[in-house]
N, C-alpha and C positions, 0 to 999 in steps of 0.2 A: 760477328763481332770487332767496334773500330778500333776499339782502345781497349787491353788487358786490363780487367778488375783489380788485380794487385799492382797491376802500375801504377793504374789511377789511385788507386789506396795512399801508393808507397807517396805522392806525389801528394797527400793531406785529401783528399775525396773522403768525402762522409754518403754512409749507407741511410736513404727516410723510405719508409713505408708510407703507402698512401690510399685511402679507403677509395671502392671504388666511387666514381660522381665526385671525386675531390680535383678541386682546378690546381693545374701545378704551377703555371703562371698565366697572366693574363693578355693578349695584344696591346700593346701600346706599353708594356711594360718594359724598362732597362734590363738588358739582358747582363745579369750578373754571375750566371754560371755555367758550367759545363752539364748537360745531362745525358744521360747512359742509364736503358730501362735493363732492368736485373730479370724481371720476371713480371710475367700480367702483362697488360698493354692497354696504351696511352691513343687517345682524339687527340689529335691535330687540326684544331676549324678553327672559323669563327661564326657569327650569328649577324646576318644581313640586317639594314634599317626593319625589316616587314618580319623580324625576329625568324625567318627560316635558318636553319643551318649547314653551311657547307663544309664536308669533311677534307681537309688536302692529305691526309695520312692516317691510316691505323697502323701507329710504333708497336712492333715486336720488340720480344728479348733481345738483348745482345743489342739494337740499334742504339744511334743516339738521335736527338731530336732539339728542336731549335737552337740547334747550331750556327744557322745561318749569321745571326746578329754579332757571333762573336768575332766576326771574322771584319765585319764592317763598322762597328761600335753602333750599329743600327737600335730598332724599339725589336720588339717580338713583332712579326704581324700574322700572327692566330696565335688562341688560347688551347692550351697542354692539359687535356681533361681523362683523370684516369680511365677506362673502361670497364677493370675489374681491379681488385685488391693488388696490387703492383710495390715493386720493390723495385727504386732507382739509387743511381748513386751519382754525387753531384759534387763540381769542381769548382773553386771557386773561379773567375776567370784568369788573373792576373797568374794564378798556380798550374792553368790549361795552357797559358800564353807561353810557361816556361817548359811544359814537357812539349811542348812542340818546337819549339825551339834546338831541346836538347835530343829530340827522335825526330828528323827531316821525313825517316818515310810514314812514320803518322803523318807527319803534315799531308805528303803527297797521298796517302789515301783516303784524308780528308778533299783534297783537290776531286778525287773519282769522285766521291761520292754527292759532292756538291757539283758536280758535272750530270751526273745522272738525277739528280733530283731537277736540276735547269731540264732536260730533258724532259723529262714525266711532266712537268709543267707545259710543256708546249704541248705535249700532247694532252693532256687536258681541253687547254684552250683552242685546241683542233677541237677536239671531238663536244665540247660544249658552244662552239661556232654553230654543231650541226644537230637539225632540231628530230633527227629520228632515235629513238627509246633504242632500234635496237643496235645501231650503230654506237651510239653509245657505252651499252654495256656491252656488247662483243670488244671496243675499242680497249674497255678498261681489262675485262677479264682476260685477253689477251694477251696485255701488257706483265697481271700477274702470274699468269702464268709461265711468261717467258722470264720472270727475274724473280721465280720462287718466292711469291712474298703473299700474305694471307693465303696461302694455299696449300695442304698438306703435301710434301713431300713425296710422299711414298701413291698414296691414293687421288690424288689431285679434288680432296675435296675442298671447297671454299671455305674460308674461315671467318665470312665476314658474313653479320646478318645483313637480312632485307631490306633493315633499316638505315644501315651501313651505306650501303649500296647507294642507296635513294640520294643520300647526301653529298658522297664522292662524284655522282653524275647529276645531280640537278635534277632528278625528277621524284615524284610520287610515289610510295611504296605501293602502289595499286596497280601502277605503271610499272614498278620493279618486277612485280609480282605476275603482271600478265603477258611482259615481254620473254622471260625466263621461260613462258611456258610455250610462248613459237620458239625459243632456240633449243626446248626439251625435243619437240615434234620435228624441229630440224637434225637434230641428233646432235648439237653443237654443247649440250648439257645432258646431266640425268639428274632427277629429282627422287629421294629415296628417304623415304618418311620424316621429310622436310629438310635433308641433306644436300647442297649440293655439289655436284660431281662434273668438274670440267672436262670436255673432249673434243679432240679437233679443233683447237682454239691456239693454237701458236704460231 
């Protein structure tokens, strides 16, 4: 968690419940709030001209989302959609800026976060430039395991669906399913009752 919930509330943040499938903000809108997920999951994505969905991130509880434009005054460059019934906390931009001024340690935590996000974006660009489905999938899964994101800490169960994976690596769902079976044969992951467990991919 980047910012303690009680601290956000003390600066005037509000709690908002959103239903599965509800749009939290749209690509191209002005960034007026800092958002942090309390529970549930949020998909950060955009849809191209042909209607294909590309997922930039699946946000987990405790994580912020859409914070980039708060620092440069730009518009949201992707759309945030609730992947499940979710609770989020939001703080108006001027109050968020005041919080950062008052707490330099939190400001530095966002610097680290934005640096990690930039690293991930560069990884995605490199991954998408490679046409090999196995390379794309193993690159993403290796990153998720290394950073303990969208993966169960204790059992290494993948917390993403095949559809979500397909949206993140730019492949058809059928290609993802076929590639995962190939990775299972190579003992890089195991599939049990439809659940995927990652191994030997750090």
